C-alpha positions in Angstrom: -0.1 9.1 -28.2 -1.0 12.3 -26.5 -3.7 12.8 -23.8 -7.2 13.9 -24.8 -7.8 17.6 -24.1 -8.6 18.6 -20.5 -8.9 21.6 -18.2 -6.3 22.2 -15.6 -6.7 23.6 -12.1 -4.0 24.1 -9.4 -5.9 25.1 -6.2 -4.2 26.7 -3.3 -6.4 25.3 -0.6 -8.0 21.9 0.1 -11.4 23.6 0.3 -10.9 24.9 -3.3 -9.8 21.5 -4.5 -12.8 19.8 -3.0 -15.3 22.3 -4.4 -13.8 21.9 -7.9 -13.9 18.1 -7.6 -17.5 18.2 -6.4 -18.5 20.5 -9.3 -16.9 18.6 -12.1 -18.0 15.0 -12.6 -15.2 14.2 -15.0 -12.4 15.5 -12.9 -9.3 13.6 -11.7 -6.9 14.4 -8.9 -3.2 14.7 -9.8 -0.6 14.3 -7.0 2.5 12.3 -8.1 1.1 11.4 -11.4 3.2 8.3 -11.8 0.1 6.1 -12.4 -2.3 8.7 -13.8 -0.1 10.4 -16.5 0.7 7.1 -18.4 -3.0 6.4 -18.4 -3.7 9.8 -19.9 -1.0 9.4 -22.5 -2.5 6.0 -23.6 -6.0 7.6 -23.4 -7.1 4.9 -21.0 -8.2 7.8 -18.9 -9.8 11.0 -20.4 -10.8 13.4 -17.5 -12.5 16.6 -18.3 -10.3 18.4 -15.7 -7.1 17.7 -13.8 -7.0 19.1 -10.3 -3.4 19.4 -9.3 -3.1 19.2 -5.5 0.6 19.8 -5.3 0.2 23.4 -4.1 -1.9 22.4 -1.1 -0.3 23.0 2.3 0.2 20.5 5.1 -0.1 17.3 3.0 3.6 16.3 2.6 4.1 15.0 6.1 5.5 11.7 7.4 4.9 11.5 11.1 4.9 9.0 13.9 2.5 8.9 16.8 2.5 7.1 20.1 -1.1 7.4 21.4 -2.8 4.1 22.2 -4.7 2.8 19.2 -3.3 5.7 17.1 0.3 4.5 17.5 1.8 4.3 14.0 2.9 6.1 10.9 0.9 8.8 9.2 1.6 9.7 5.6 0.2 12.8 3.9 -1.2 12.8 0.4 1.8 14.6 -1.0 4.5 12.7 0.7 6.7 11.1 -2.0 7.7 7.4 -1.7 11.4 8.5 -1.3 10.5 10.7 1.7 8.6 7.9 3.4 11.4 5.4 2.6 14.0 7.8 4.1 12.2 8.3 7.4 14.1 6.4 10.1 11.3 7.2 12.6 8.7 5.6 10.3 10.9 2.5 9.8 11.4 2.1 13.5 7.7 2.3 14.3 6.6 0.1 11.4 9.5 -1.6 9.6 7.3 -3.2 6.9 6.8 0.2 5.3 10.4 0.6 4.5 10.8 -3.1 3.6 8.1 -2.8 0.9 8.9 0.7 -0.3 12.5 -0.3 -1.1 10.9 -2.5 -3.9 8.6 0.2 -5.3 9.7 1.0 -8.9 12.9 2.9 -9.4 14.4 6.0 -7.7 13.1 8.4 -10.3 9.6 7.2 -9.8 9.9 7.1 -6.0 11.1 10.7 -6.0 7.8 11.8 -7.6 5.2 9.2 -6.9 3.2 9.4 -3.7 2.4 6.6 -1.3 -1.2 7.7 -0.7 -1.7 8.0 -4.5 -0.5 4.4 -4.9 -3.0 3.3 -2.3 -6.0 4.8 -3.9 -4.9 3.7 -7.4 -5.6 0.3 -6.0 -3.2 -1.7 -8.2 -3.0 -5.3 -7.0 0.5 -5.4 -8.4 1.7 -2.5 -6.2 3.4 -3.0 -2.8 1.8 -0.4 -0.6 -1.9 -1.4 -1.0 -1.1 -4.9 0.2 1.0 -3.6 3.0 -1.9 -1.3 4.2 -4.3 -4.2 4.0 -2.0 -6.6 5.9 -1.3 -4.0 8.7 -5.0 -3.3 9.0 -4.4 0.4 8.4 -6.7 3.1 6.9 -7.0 6.1 4.7 -8.6 9.4 5.6 -10.5 11.1 2.8 -12.1 14.5 2.6 -15.0 16.0 0.5 -17.3 18.9 0.7 -19.5 16.7 2.9 -16.7 16.3 5.5 -14.0 13.8 6.4 -14.2 10.0 6.9 -11.8 7.1 7.5 -11.8 4.1 5.3 -10.4 0.9 6.8 -8.0 -0.9 4.5 -10.3 -4.0 4.4 -13.0 -1.7 2.8 -10.7 0.3 0.5 -10.2 -2.0 -2.5 -13.3 -2.7 -4.5 -11.8 -4.4 -7.5 -9.0 -4.1 -10.1 -7.7 -0.5 -10.0 -10.9 0.5 -8.1 -11.1 1.9 -4.7 -14.2 2.8 -2.6 -13.5 6.5 -2.7 -16.4 8.5 -4.0 -15.8 10.7 -7.0 -15.7 13.9 -5.0 -13.3 12.6 -2.3 -9.6 13.2 -2.0 -7.4 10.9 0.1 -5.5 13.2 2.5 -3.7 10.8 4.7 -2.8 7.1 5.3 -2.3 5.4 8.6 0.0 2.4 9.1 -0.3 0.9 12.6 2.9 0.4 14.6 4.5 -3.0 15.0 3.5 -4.2 18.4 5.9 -5.8 20.9 6.2 -9.5 20.2 5.4 -9.0 16.5 7.5 -9.4 13.4 7.3 -8.6 9.7 9.0 -9.7 6.5 8.7 -9.0 2.8 10.0 -10.5 -0.4 9.0 -10.4 -4.0 10.2 -11.8 -7.3 10.5 -9.5 -10.3 12.3 -9.7 -13.6 14.4 -6.7 -12.6 14.5 -4.9 -9.2 11.9 -2.1 -9.4 9.7 -3.8 -12.0 6.3 -4.9 -11.1 6.5 -8.1 -9.0 5.5 -11.4 -10.6 4.5 -12.3 -7.0 5.2 -10.5 -3.7 4.6 -11.7 -0.2 4.6 -10.0 3.2 4.1 -11.6 6.6 2.9 -10.2 9.9 3.4 -12.5 12.9 2.5 -12.2 16.5 4.2 -14.3 19.2 4.1 -15.1 22.8 7.5 -16.5 23.8 8.3 -19.2 21.2 4.6 -19.6 20.3 3.1 -18.0 17.2 -0.3 -16.7 18.2 -1.3 -15.1 14.9 0.2 -15.3 11.4 -1.1 -13.4 8.4 0.3 -13.1 4.9 -0.4 -10.5 2.2 0.0 -11.2 -1.5 0.5 -8.8 -4.4 0.4 -9.6 -8.2 -1.5 -12.9 -7.5 -5.2 -11.9 -7.6 -7.0 -8.8 -8.9 -7.0 -7.1 -5.5 -4.6 -7.2 -2.6 -5.3 -10.4 -0.6 -4.5 -11.2 3.0 -4.7 -14.8 4.3 -4.7 -15.9 8.0 -2.5 -19.0 8.3 -2.4 -19.2 12.1 -4.1 -22.6 12.0 -1.9 -23.9 9.2 1.7 -23.1 10.2 2.8 -26.6 9.1 1.7 -25.9 5.5 0.9 -22.2 5.0 1.3 -22.2 1.3 -1.5 -24.7 0.7 -3.7 -22.7 3.1 -2.9 -19.5 1.1 -3.5 -21.1 -2.3 -6.9 -22.3 -1.1 -7.9 -18.6 -0.8 -6.0 -17.1 -3.7 -6.9 -17.0 -7.3 -3.6 -16.7 -9.3 -4.1 -15.0 -12.7 -2.5 -15.3 -16.1 -1.1 -12.2 -17.8 1.7 -11.3 -20.2 4.2 -11.5 -17.4 3.5 -14.9 -15.9 1.1 -17.8 -16.0 -1.2 -18.6 -13.1 0.7 -21.9 -12.5 4.0 -20.1 -12.2 2.4 -17.6 -9.8 1.1 -20.5 -7.7 4.6 -22.0 -7.7 6.1 -18.7 -6.5 3.4 -18.6 -3.7 4.6 -22.1 -2.6 8.2 -21.0 -2.6 7.9 -17.5 -1.0 5.2 -18.2 1.6 7.2 -20.4 4.1 10.3 -18.4 3.5 8.7 -15.0 4.3 6.7 -16.5 7.2 9.9 -17.9 8.8 11.7 -14.5 8.4 8.8 -12.7 10.1 8.8 -15.2 12.9 12.6 -14.8 13.4 12.1 -11.0 13.3 9.4 -11.3 16.1 11.6 -13.4 18.3 14.6 -11.2 17.8 12.6 -8.2 18.8 11.4 -10.0 21.9 15.0 -10.8 22.8 16.0 -7.2 22.4 13.3 -6.2 24.8 14.6 -8.4 27.6 16.8 -6.3 30.0 20.4 -7.4 30.2 
């Protein structure tokens, strides 16, 4: 099947792109296109105009900052998954970004797909929306009205639905740095590496010496939005605590019961790995 007819615009400035988006109710933004183009081909999306932002300057960055609450990794709207994955500085500041990105699709898709595009596509089966939610990151968006920051907890409205307004373009994502005494881990089960996960789990653990002071788990491909569960008070049985808040779904890839089983298997494993990571980082910080 071929896409329905649409107009095409490749603006040279962000201001031009925002003006076009504000003036065309049926317009869609094209960055990497790895999610949008298949939808066009299947006519599940039929925009009146595609606004191709690939010619916009200063949006392909992957940078790290070390300024108080702003310490973390900043990813521009045109930064490809492969570029973010290859950044040693980003991996040092927030290791979970690389851990998760190594599971995103296949090299060809990572070479073209954008991390910010994946976030605003809001697919609950994708790795990066869950990672942003677990890390309590944010996305900066721009429109003709100005710029605003959307916290990850407010970004995902429903299945494949973000809280961006029609006339807004996501220009940057922020992943907070991994704090001292904290650790992360990630694991997913897929039929083939690079396929959508049947279930994926990430953990973010904070410790004080040998004591876990905060433990949170993020889940993908379980519910219809990325879900984060705080299991600090249930470290003896984190899987049961997680399943009390999750709603595993049936689809053509797995049953709800099988997804619940994978949650039970992966949850303690990933939580233990994140705890070990936190303790190993604390050990590295002790002067010899």
